[in-house]
C-alpha positions in Angstrom: 68.5 131.1 134.2 71.8 132.8 133.7 73.6 130.4 136.2 71.8 127.5 134.5 73.5 128.4 130.6 76.7 129.1 132.5 76.7 125.9 134.4 75.8 123.9 131.5 78.9 125.5 129.5 80.9 124.5 132.2 79.6 120.9 133.1 80.2 120.9 128.6 83.8 121.8 128.3 84.4 120.0 131.5 83.6 116.6 130.0 85.6 117.0 127.4 88.8 117.1 129.6 91.0 114.3 129.0 91.7 112.2 131.9 95.2 111.2 133.2 98.0 112.1 135.8 97.3 115.6 135.6 93.7 115.6 134.8 92.7 117.3 138.3 95.2 120.0 137.0 93.5 120.4 134.4 90.0 120.2 135.7 91.2 123.1 138.0 92.8 125.3 135.2 90.1 125.1 133.1 87.8 125.9 135.8 89.8 129.3 136.1 89.8 129.7 132.6 86.1 129.6 131.9 85.2 131.2 135.3 86.7 134.4 133.3 84.9 133.1 130.8 81.5 133.4 132.6 82.3 136.8 134.5 83.0 138.5 131.0 79.7 136.8 129.5 77.8 138.4 132.3 79.7 141.6 132.5 79.0 142.3 128.7 75.4 141.2 129.1 74.5 143.7 131.7 76.5 146.8 131.0 77.1 146.5 127.2 75.6 150.0 125.4 73.1 148.2 123.9 71.0 144.8 124.6 72.8 141.9 123.0 70.9 138.6 123.0 72.4 135.9 124.8 72.9 133.6 121.5 74.7 136.3 119.7 77.0 136.4 122.3 78.0 132.7 122.2 78.0 133.0 118.7 80.4 136.0 118.4 82.1 134.0 121.3 82.9 130.9 119.3 83.5 132.8 116.2 86.2 134.8 117.8 88.0 131.4 119.2 87.5 129.3 115.2 88.9 132.3 113.6 91.8 133.1 116.0 92.9 129.7 115.0 94.0 130.3 111.2 92.6 131.9 108.3 90.4 129.1 107.4 87.9 127.9 110.3 85.3 129.6 111.1 81.4 129.2 112.8 79.0 128.9 110.5 75.6 130.0 111.8 72.4 128.4 110.0 72.2 130.3 107.2 75.7 130.5 106.3 75.9 126.5 106.7 72.8 125.8 104.4 74.7 128.7 101.4 77.9 126.6 102.1 75.7 123.1 101.1 74.2 124.7 98.1 77.6 126.5 96.8 78.9 122.7 96.6 76.4 121.6 94.7 77.1 124.4 91.9 75.1 127.3 92.5 74.4 129.9 94.9 74.5 133.7 95.2 76.7 136.5 95.7 80.1 138.6 93.6 81.6 135.0 93.0 84.9 135.3 94.6 86.7 132.8 96.5 88.3 134.7 99.5 90.1 134.7 102.7 91.9 137.0 105.9 95.3 139.1 105.4 96.3 141.3 107.9 92.4 142.4 108.7 91.8 142.2 105.2 89.6 140.4 102.8 92.0 138.7 100.3 90.8 137.3 96.7 91.6 134.1 96.5 90.3 133.8 93.3 87.8 135.2 91.5 85.2 132.4 89.5 84.9 132.5 85.9 82.0 134.4 84.6 80.6 135.8 87.3 80.4 139.7 88.1 83.4 139.8 89.7 85.2 138.4 87.4 83.8 140.3 84.5 84.4 143.8 86.7 88.5 142.9 86.4 88.8 141.4 89.8 92.2 140.5 90.4 93.6 137.1 92.9 96.2 138.8 95.3 93.4 141.6 95.4 92.8 143.0 99.1 89.1 144.8 99.6 90.1 147.4 102.4 86.1 148.6 102.3 83.0 147.2 101.3 80.2 149.9 100.0 83.0 152.6 101.8 83.1 150.8 104.9 85.7 149.3 106.3 86.7 145.3 106.6 89.3 146.2 109.3 87.9 144.4 112.6 85.5 141.8 110.5 85.5 138.3 110.5 86.1 136.1 107.4 82.2 135.6 107.6 81.0 138.8 108.8 82.9 140.2 105.3 80.8 137.6 103.8 77.7 138.2 104.0 78.2 141.5 103.6 79.6 140.8 100.5 75.9 138.8 100.0 72.6 140.2 99.1 69.4 140.8 96.7 70.6 139.3 92.9 70.5 142.4 90.7 71.8 144.9 93.7 74.8 146.9 93.8 78.0 146.8 96.4 80.7 148.7 95.9 84.9 147.2 96.4 87.2 149.4 97.6 90.3 147.3 96.2 94.2 147.9 96.8 96.3 146.2 94.0 99.5 146.1 94.0 101.7 148.2 91.6 98.9 151.3 92.1 96.5 153.2 94.5 93.0 152.0 95.9 90.3 152.1 93.6 86.2 151.3 93.7 85.0 148.7 91.6 80.9 148.3 91.3 79.6 144.7 90.9 76.2 143.9 90.9 75.1 140.8 92.6 73.7 137.6 90.7 72.9 133.9 91.0 76.0 132.5 90.7 76.3 129.3 88.5 79.1 127.5 88.2 79.9 125.3 85.3 83.1 123.5 86.9 84.4 121.9 83.5 84.6 123.5 80.1 86.6 122.3 76.9 87.2 122.6 73.7 90.0 121.6 70.9 93.3 123.5 70.5 94.8 122.9 67.7 95.5 118.9 68.3 95.4 118.9 72.3 92.3 118.8 74.3 92.0 121.5 76.4 89.7 121.2 79.7 89.3 124.3 82.0 88.6 123.4 85.8 86.9 126.5 87.8 86.2 124.7 91.3 86.0 121.1 92.6 82.9 120.7 92.9 80.4 118.1 92.5 79.9 118.3 88.8 83.6 118.2 88.3 84.3 114.7 88.0 81.7 113.4 85.5 82.5 117.4 83.8 85.9 116.0 82.8 85.0 112.8 82.4 83.0 113.9 79.9 84.9 116.7 78.3 87.9 114.7 77.5 85.7 111.9 76.0 84.2 114.5 73.7 87.4 116.1 72.6 88.9 112.5 71.9 85.6 112.2 69.7 86.9 115.2 67.8 90.3 114.7 67.2 90.7 111.1 67.3 94.5 109.9 66.8 95.0 113.4 65.5 95.0 113.9 69.4 98.6 115.4 70.9 97.6 115.4 74.4 95.6 117.1 77.1 95.9 120.8 78.9 94.9 120.7 82.2 94.0 124.7 83.0 93.7 124.9 87.2 94.8 128.9 87.2 92.4 131.1 89.3 91.0 127.8 90.9 90.1 128.1 94.6 89.6 124.6 95.1 86.7 122.7 96.9 85.8 119.1 97.3 88.5 116.7 98.4 87.1 113.9 96.8 86.4 115.6 93.4 90.4 116.6 93.7 91.7 112.9 93.9 88.6 111.9 91.2 90.1 114.4 89.2 93.9 113.3 90.1 92.9 109.6 89.3 91.6 110.7 85.8 95.3 110.5 84.9 97.0 107.8 87.0 97.3 104.4 86.9 98.6 103.4 90.2 100.4 105.1 93.4 99.3 107.7 96.1 97.3 110.8 95.3 97.3 112.8 98.1 97.6 112.4 102.0 96.4 114.0 105.1 98.1 114.2 108.6 96.6 115.7 111.8 97.3 116.0 115.1 97.2 112.2 116.1 99.8 110.2 113.7 96.9 107.2 113.9 94.8 109.1 112.2 96.8 110.0 108.8 94.5 108.9 105.8 96.0 108.1 102.0 93.9 108.8 99.0 95.4 105.9 96.0 94.9 105.6 92.1 92.3 103.3 90.9 93.9 101.7 87.3 92.7 103.8 84.3 94.4 106.5 83.0 91.5 109.2 80.9 94.1 110.8 78.6 95.5 107.1 77.7 99.4 108.3 78.1 99.2 110.8 75.7 101.4 114.6 77.8 99.4 116.7 79.6 100.6 119.6 80.4 98.8 121.7 83.5 98.7 125.4 84.5 98.6 126.9 87.4 99.0 130.3 89.0 99.0 132.2 92.2 94.8 131.7 92.1 95.4 128.1 92.3 94.9 126.9 96.0 94.4 124.0 97.9 91.8 120.9 95.7 94.1 122.4 92.5 97.2 122.1 94.3 96.7 118.2 95.1 96.1 118.1 91.2 99.2 119.3 90.3 101.2 118.2 93.3 100.1 114.4 92.7 100.6 114.6 89.0 103.8 116.1 89.3 105.6 113.5 91.8 104.3 111.0 89.5 105.9 112.7 87.0 102.3 112.3 85.0 102.3 116.0 84.0 104.1 118.9 83.5 103.5 122.2 85.8 103.4 125.3 83.7 102.6 129.1 85.1 103.6 130.5 88.8 103.7 129.3 91.9 100.6 128.2 93.5 98.2 129.6 96.4 100.0 127.6 99.0 97.0 126.5 101.0 97.4 123.2 102.1 95.3 122.8 105.3 92.3 120.1 105.4 89.0 121.7 107.3 86.3 119.7 108.2 82.7 120.6 108.2 81.1 119.7 111.5 77.1 120.2 112.0 76.4 121.8 115.7 73.6 122.1 117.6 71.1 125.0 116.8 71.6 124.1 113.0 74.8 125.7 112.7 78.2 123.8 112.2 81.7 124.9 112.4 84.8 124.7 110.2 87.5 123.8 112.0 91.2 122.7 109.9 92.0 119.2 111.3 94.7 117.8 108.6 97.5 119.1 106.7 97.8 117.8 102.6 100.8 116.2 100.8 101.9 115.8 98.4 102.8 112.1 97.3 106.7 112.7 97.7 105.7 114.2 101.3 106.4 117.4 100.6 103.5 119.8 102.5 101.8 122.5 100.4 100.8 124.7 103.1 102.4 128.1 102.6 104.7 127.2 99.8 102.3 126.0 96.8 103.7 123.9 94.0 106.7 125.3 92.2 105.8 125.1 88.4 108.5 122.6 85.9 108.7 125.1 83.6 107.7 129.3 85.4 105.7 131.3 82.7 104.7 134.7 83.5 101.5 135.7 81.9 102.1 138.0 79.0 100.6 139.9 76.1 101.4 138.3 73.0 101.6 141.0 70.4 102.6 139.7 66.6 105.8 141.3 65.3 105.7 142.0 60.9 107.9 140.6 59.9 107.7 141.5 56.0 110.0 143.9 56.2 113.0 141.7 57.4 115.9 141.0 54.8 116.5 137.2 53.5 118.9 135.3 51.5 116.8 135.4 48.5 116.6 139.1 48.6 120.6 139.7 48.5 121.6 140.9 44.9 123.2 138.1 43.1 122.0 135.5 45.5 121.8 131.9 44.5 118.9 130.4 42.6 117.0 127.1 44.9 118.6 123.8 43.5 115.9 122.2 41.5 114.8 119.3 42.5 115.0 119.8 46.4 111.7 120.1 47.5 111.4 123.6 49.1 109.4 126.2 48.3 109.6 129.0 46.2 109.7 132.3 48.0 106.9 134.1 47.2 108.3 137.5 45.7 107.3 139.8 49.4 110.0 137.4 50.9 106.9 135.4 53.1 106.5 131.9 52.6 103.1 130.9 52.6 102.6 129.4 55.1 98.7 127.9 53.7 96.0 128.1 56.7 98.5 128.3 59.2 98.3 132.3 58.6 94.5 132.4 58.8 95.4 130.7 62.1 94.9 133.6 65.0 97.7 133.4 67.9 95.7 132.4 71.1 95.8 135.9 73.4 96.6 133.4 76.6 100.4 133.5 76.7 100.7 130.8 78.9 98.5 128.5 77.1 100.1 129.5 74.2 103.1 128.0 75.4 101.8 125.1 76.5 100.3 124.5 73.1 103.9 124.8 71.6 105.4 122.4 74.6 103.0 120.1 73.2 103.5 120.1 69.7 107.2 119.9 70.4 106.5 116.7 72.4 104.4 115.1 69.7 106.9 115.8 67.3 109.3 114.3 69.3 107.6 111.2 69.9 106.6 110.6 65.8 110.2 110.8 65.0 111.2 108.3 67.7 108.2 106.1 66.1 109.9 106.6 62.9 
């Protein structure tokens, strides 16, 4: 039976060898390599300190082969494949973080809004070194993710390494993660739309939010702020649909793999949901994959101003390929390119205007001396329309003084820019 399994594996792999002038050499070399695999398989099966099933050994071999190629290729057993399909529909269990592997540790790409990890203060760029005091070094990404999953309301302790401070522990209680991928609100006279991930709900959610904010603001609407910060990506077709929502024509993204004949290009169709109004896209180091596709497309077409900090730089395409046993393999098959031909991989999207995250602190300006406070200052000429200074030297700004400043510095800068663009446009019309 063991011989039959090994021979079957050999026959399948050999059947994939391309025929040609060097086919005989390829076949001979492959025979030698597969014989090595068979020898190791038999030795582990017979002499390992504990008995291991053939299924587990084969799965581990496949996982090792795929995960050693790049951080995003992996093997999904039946349970992992089912979880992945549930996640793309917008609901799944766990902590609420998108992760990858870096130097043997689990790296947080982004926490997802309003999830246990987000509420616990996990940040993009954090390195997870231990799970319940057990080191993650030596685990595959799937194995680490499986350990982070568990029964709802159970708690896991993550040991975090973060730049600028000593390692620390964060206990997080698992929950069912229900992702509302698109949220929106009115900010001043701007439509603010936040996309947390790209799943099957994203494109219709964006359309609904823009329509709702447009109804609220009417002709007062000055533009759209599209917030993609800490958005780890998701489905390619949703990234294309979101980009298409703001473009009338032109290429959105292209994918190129090993075979140049298999390159694919995705183009916009007519219709701009923002109706030509300015668009500002906010990104940061947690914006990855599909987020970078959107930012890159709108930047290359000069349809939006990109603000924030450089994005994550995940510019590779993973194809989910079902295999026997109800599992699948996630295989990197191509790279993304923006309409101008830029590769996102490793470099990310550089913002047009760099705005580092910061806290807003309002300074008290009442103690400052003004012209009107000086002894002998000239009176305001009659009929100039200038407001009379208040006795304390502070001009009355009416309702504006009652509006709290946004605590999000990057968002505040985006709102300032939209107001400036609206003012320039209004003056040009008049």
